[in-house]
C-alpha positions as CSV (number, residue, x, y, z in Angstrom):
1,M,-22.1,-21.6,10.0
2,R,-24.9,-23.5,10.9
3,V,-29.0,-21.8,10.8
4,P,-30.3,-22.0,14.3
5,W,-34.0,-23.4,12.6
6,K,-35.4,-23.9,16.5
7,I,-35.0,-20.2,17.0
8,V,-35.8,-19.7,13.4
9,G,-39.1,-21.2,14.4
10,L,-39.8,-19.6,17.6
11,A,-39.5,-16.1,16.0
12,G,-42.1,-17.0,13.3
13,V,-44.6,-18.2,15.8
14,A,-44.1,-15.2,18.2
15,G,-44.5,-12.8,15.0
16,V,-47.8,-14.6,14.5
17,A,-49.5,-14.8,18.1
18,A,-48.3,-10.7,17.8
19,S,-50.0,-10.2,14.9
20,G,-53.1,-12.1,16.5
21,V,-53.0,-10.0,19.8
22,V,-53.8,-6.3,17.4
23,V,-55.9,-8.6,15.4
24,V,-57.9,-9.3,18.8
25,R,-57.5,-5.4,19.8
26,R,-58.8,-3.2,16.7
27,R,-62.2,-6.0,16.5
28,R,-63.0,-5.2,20.1
29,G,-62.8,-2.1,19.5
30,Q,-65.6,-2.3,16.7
31,Q,-69.1,-3.4,18.6
32,E,-71.8,-4.9,16.9
33,Y,-75.3,-3.7,16.3
34,D,-78.2,-6.0,16.5
35,P,-79.8,-6.2,13.2
36,A,-83.0,-3.8,14.8
37,D,-80.8,-2.1,16.3
38,L,-78.7,-0.9,13.1
39,R,-82.2,-0.7,11.3
40,A,-83.2,1.9,13.5
41,K,-80.1,3.6,13.0
42,L,-80.1,3.8,9.4
43,H,-84.1,4.5,9.6
44,E,-83.5,7.6,12.0
45,R,-80.8,9.2,9.6
46,L,-82.4,8.6,6.8
47,A,-85.4,10.5,8.1
48,E,-83.0,13.4,9.5
49,T,-81.7,13.7,5.4
50,R,-85.3,14.0,4.2
51,A,-86.4,16.6,6.9
52,A,-82.9,18.6,6.2
53,P,-83.0,21.2,2.8
54,A,-81.0,19.8,-0.1
55,P,-78.0,22.1,-0.2
56,D,-77.8,23.9,-3.7
57,A,-75.0,22.6,-6.1
58,G,-74.6,25.8,-8.7
59,D,-72.7,24.0,-11.2
60,G,-76.3,23.0,-12.8
61,A,-74.9,18.6,-12.4
62,A,-78.0,17.7,-10.5
63,S,-80.7,19.1,-13.5
64,A,-82.1,16.8,-15.7
65,E,-81.8,18.9,-18.4
66,P,-81.3,17.2,-21.8
């Protein structure tokens, strides 16, 4: 039996194209931020965490006792 290499090659090209489409769709869903916007959001989140009271762990793991 002779292997139809053209069909195998075309199937490979179709597979690569399909995986490229999947990658592009996933990438389109991610939003790229301007560095200044990202920095502002991070500073805002840091301010929120500093303003919130720290929860008590209760197990003493955070204590600095020797």
